Backbone as a printed PyTorch tensor [residue, N CA C, xyz], in Angstrom:
tensor([[[ -5.3150, -14.9990,  -2.4330],
         [ -6.4020, -14.9360,  -1.4830],
         [ -7.0240, -16.3200,  -1.3990]],

        [[ -7.2410, -16.7820,  -0.1620],
         [ -7.9260, -18.0460,   0.0730],
         [ -9.2070, -17.7850,   0.8370]],

        [[-10.2350, -18.5590,   0.5550],
         [-11.5410, -18.3430,   1.1700],
         [-12.0540, -19.6480,   1.7550]],

        [[-12.6300, -19.5720,   2.9710],
         [-13.2410, -20.7300,   3.6220],
         [-14.5800, -20.3150,   4.2180]],

        [[-15.5920, -21.1490,   4.0390],
         [-16.9140, -20.9090,   4.6210],
         [-17.1450, -21.9590,   5.6980]],

        [[-17.3530, -21.5170,   6.9600],
         [-17.5280, -22.4720,   8.0520],
         [-18.9560, -23.0160,   8.0970]],

        [[-19.2130, -23.9210,   9.0410],
         [-20.5170, -24.5820,   9.1440],
         [-21.6490, -23.6230,   9.4850]],

        [[-21.3330, -22.4690,  10.0760],
         [-22.3390, -21.4620,  10.4040],
         [-22.5900, -20.5010,   9.2440]],

        [[-21.8650, -20.6900,   8.1570],
         [-22.0380, -19.8440,   6.9860],
         [-21.1590, -18.6120,   6.9640]],

        [[-20.2670, -18.4670,   7.9500],
         [-19.3520, -17.3210,   7.9490],
         [-18.2260, -17.5860,   6.9600]],

        [[-17.8420, -16.5560,   6.2320],
         [-16.8090, -16.6730,   5.2140],
         [-15.5460, -15.9760,   5.7010]],

        [[-14.4210, -16.6670,   5.5840],
         [-13.1250, -16.1360,   5.9930],
         [-12.2280, -16.0720,   4.7670]],

        [[-11.7280, -14.8870,   4.4520],
         [-10.8160, -14.6940,   3.3250],
         [ -9.4610, -14.2900,   3.8860]],

        [[ -8.4130, -14.9970,   3.4890],
         [ -7.0760, -14.6960,   4.0030],
         [ -6.0710, -14.5860,   2.8670]],

        [[ -4.9990, -13.8760,   3.1560],
         [ -3.8510, -13.8210,   2.2700],
         [ -3.1410, -15.1610,   2.4320]],

        [[ -2.9410, -15.9090,   1.3570],
         [ -2.3530, -17.2390,   1.4780],
         [ -0.8310, -17.2300,   1.3080]],

        [[ -0.1900, -16.1810,   1.7960],
         [  1.2670, -16.0960,   1.8100],
         [  1.7550, -16.4090,   3.2180]],

        [[  2.5960, -17.4240,   3.3590],
         [  3.1090, -17.8290,   4.6700],
         [  3.9280, -16.6970,   5.2890]],

        [[  3.7220, -16.4620,   6.5760],
         [  4.4540, -15.4070,   7.2800],
         [  5.8810, -15.8210,   7.6240]],

        [[  6.2550, -17.0650,   7.3830],
         [  7.6160, -17.5240,   7.6620],
         [  8.5830, -17.0310,   6.5870]],

        [[  8.3860, -17.4790,   5.3400],
         [  9.3020, -17.0790,   4.2690],
         [  8.6000, -16.7460,   2.9610]],

        [[  7.2980, -16.5170,   3.0120],
         [  6.5930, -16.0110,   1.8470],
         [  6.1040, -17.0190,   0.8250]],

        [[  6.1350, -18.2990,   1.1470],
         [  5.6150, -19.3020,   0.2070],
         [  4.0900, -19.2520,   0.1710]],

        [[  3.5060, -19.6920,  -0.9410],
         [  2.0490, -19.7510,  -1.0600],
         [  1.5140, -20.9430,  -0.2740]],

        [[  0.4930, -20.6920,   0.5380],
         [ -0.1280, -21.7490,   1.3250],
         [ -1.0670, -22.5730,   0.4550]],

        [[ -1.2750, -23.8370,   0.8520],
         [ -2.1380, -24.7670,   0.1360],
         [ -3.2330, -25.2240,   1.0870]],

        [[ -4.4870, -25.2640,   0.6140],
         [ -5.6150, -25.6870,   1.4510],
         [ -5.5660, -27.1900,   1.6830]],

        [[ -5.6830, -27.5960,   2.9550],
         [ -5.7070, -28.9990,   3.3580],
         [ -7.1470, -29.3270,   3.7470]],

        [[ -7.8870, -29.9570,   2.8560],
         [ -9.3010, -30.2500,   3.0740],
         [ -9.5170, -31.1870,   4.2550]],

        [[ -8.6570, -32.1730,   4.4280],
         [ -8.8090, -33.1510,   5.5110],
         [ -8.6590, -32.5120,   6.8850]],

        [[ -7.7460, -31.5420,   7.0130],
         [ -7.4550, -30.9170,   8.3060],
         [ -8.0750, -29.5300,   8.4610]],

        [[ -8.7120, -29.0260,   7.4030],
         [ -9.2800, -27.6720,   7.3920],
         [ -8.2300, -26.6330,   7.7860]],

        [[ -7.0790, -26.7230,   7.1240],
         [ -5.9800, -25.8100,   7.4430],
         [ -5.2950, -25.3460,   6.1640]],

        [[ -4.5770, -24.2310,   6.2870],
         [ -3.7220, -23.7240,   5.2210],
         [ -2.3100, -24.1720,   5.5540]],

        [[ -1.6990, -24.9720,   4.6900],
         [ -0.3950, -25.5720,   4.9510],
         [  0.6590, -24.9970,   4.0110]],

        [[  1.8610, -24.8150,   4.5500],
         [  2.9720, -24.3190,   3.7480],
         [  3.7860, -25.5060,   3.2290]],

        [[  3.8530, -25.6730,   1.9070],
         [  4.6130, -26.7870,   1.3490],
         [  6.1280, -26.5920,   1.4440]],

        [[  6.5830, -25.3850,   1.7380],
         [  8.0260, -25.1130,   1.7810],
         [  8.6830, -25.5800,   3.0780]],

        [[  8.1070, -25.2070,   4.2280],
         [  8.7540, -25.5010,   5.5030],
         [  7.8220, -26.0920,   6.5470]],

        [[  6.5550, -26.3620,   6.1980],
         [  5.6560, -27.0940,   7.0850],
         [  4.7920, -26.2860,   8.0330]],

        [[  4.8230, -24.9670,   7.9590],
         [  3.9360, -24.1790,   8.8280],
         [  2.4880, -24.4780,   8.4690]],

        [[  1.6140, -24.3810,   9.4790],
         [  0.1900, -24.6210,   9.2540],
         [ -0.6160, -23.5530,   9.9760]],

        [[ -1.7020, -23.1080,   9.3420],
         [ -2.5800, -22.0740,   9.8890],
         [ -4.0190, -22.5680,   9.8160]],

        [[ -4.8360, -22.1960,  10.8060],
         [ -6.2540, -22.5370,  10.7000],
         [ -6.9300, -21.5750,   9.7320]],

        [[ -8.2060, -21.7830,   9.4810],
         [ -8.8980, -20.9610,   8.4790],
         [ -9.0530, -19.5090,   8.9010]],

        [[ -8.7760, -19.2050,  10.1720],
         [ -8.8150, -17.8200,  10.6470],
         [ -7.4570, -17.1310,  10.5290]],

        [[ -6.4270, -17.8810,  10.1430],
         [ -5.0910, -17.3200,  10.0050],
         [ -4.2160, -17.4890,  11.2290]],

        [[ -4.6870, -18.2390,  12.2200],
         [ -3.9140, -18.4820,  13.4400],
         [ -2.9640, -19.6580,  13.2280]],

        [[ -1.7820, -19.5830,  13.8480],
         [ -0.7780, -20.6350,  13.6930],
         [ -1.2300, -21.9080,  14.4000]],

        [[ -1.1290, -23.0210,  13.6790],
         [ -1.3420, -24.3450,  14.2580],
         [  0.0160, -24.9650,  14.5600]],

        [[  0.9640, -24.7520,  13.6300],
         [  2.2800, -25.3710,  13.7380],
         [  3.2960, -24.5000,  13.0190]],

        [[  4.5110, -24.3980,  13.5960],
         [  5.5780, -23.6000,  13.0050],
         [  6.3310, -24.3600,  11.9460]],

        [[  7.3540, -23.7230,  11.3990],
         [  8.2270, -22.7320,  12.0050],
         [  7.7420, -21.2800,  11.9740]],

        [[  6.6590, -20.9540,  11.2990],
         [  6.1690, -19.5670,  11.3150],
         [  5.9110, -19.1400,  12.7560]],

        [[  6.2940, -17.9170,  13.0880],
         [  6.0960, -17.3840,  14.4380],
         [  5.0090, -16.3220,  14.4840]],

        [[  4.5480, -15.8920,  13.3180],
         [  3.5280, -14.8410,  13.2580],
         [  2.2700, -15.3800,  12.5960]],

        [[  1.1300, -15.0610,  13.2040],
         [ -0.1340, -15.3730,  12.5440],
         [ -0.2730, -14.4440,  11.3480]],

        [[ -1.2400, -14.7150,  10.5200],
         [ -1.4920, -13.7970,   9.4180],
         [ -1.9490, -12.4750,  10.0110]],

        [[ -1.3990, -11.3880,   9.5330],
         [ -1.7320, -10.0660,  10.0710],
         [ -3.2300,  -9.8180,   9.9740]],

        [[ -3.7540,  -9.0410,  10.9030],
         [ -5.1980,  -8.8110,  10.9550],
         [ -5.7380,  -8.2420,   9.6500]],

        [[ -4.9510,  -7.4510,   8.9420],
         [ -5.4520,  -6.9290,   7.6710],
         [ -5.4850,  -8.0160,   6.6040]],

        [[ -4.7930,  -9.1450,   6.8370],
         [ -4.7980, -10.2560,   5.8930],
         [ -5.9300, -11.2470,   6.1690]],

        [[ -6.5330, -11.1680,   7.3360],
         [ -7.6270, -12.0700,   7.6820],
         [ -8.9060, -11.2480,   7.7850]],

        [[ -9.8530, -11.5500,   6.9350],
         [-11.1010, -10.7890,   6.8790],
         [-12.2570, -11.7420,   7.1290]],

        [[-13.1270, -11.3990,   8.0650],
         [-14.2740, -12.2470,   8.3510],
         [-15.5340, -11.5810,   7.8170]],

        [[-16.2920, -12.3270,   7.0480],
         [-17.5550, -11.8380,   6.5010],
         [-18.6940, -12.5420,   7.2150]],

        [[-19.7340, -11.8190,   7.5360],
         [-20.9230, -12.4130,   8.1280],
         [-22.1060, -11.9910,   7.2660]],

        [[-22.5050, -12.8700,   6.3180],
         [-23.5450, -12.4870,   5.3610],
         [-24.8900, -12.2060,   6.0050]]])
């Protein structure tokens, strides 16, 4: 599970397993993205694809938005 808190204070918790081939994603502080070290897929903090080869965003049950 990976967690990111945006500038508005909303917290996003996602499953950090890449939808391409199941590698663990790594947080990229400079780009504010979850990056796959195996094949280069990138996801934003909401779980949406920035760059492939992954073709699927993180499933909705894997992306949870909290509004404190």
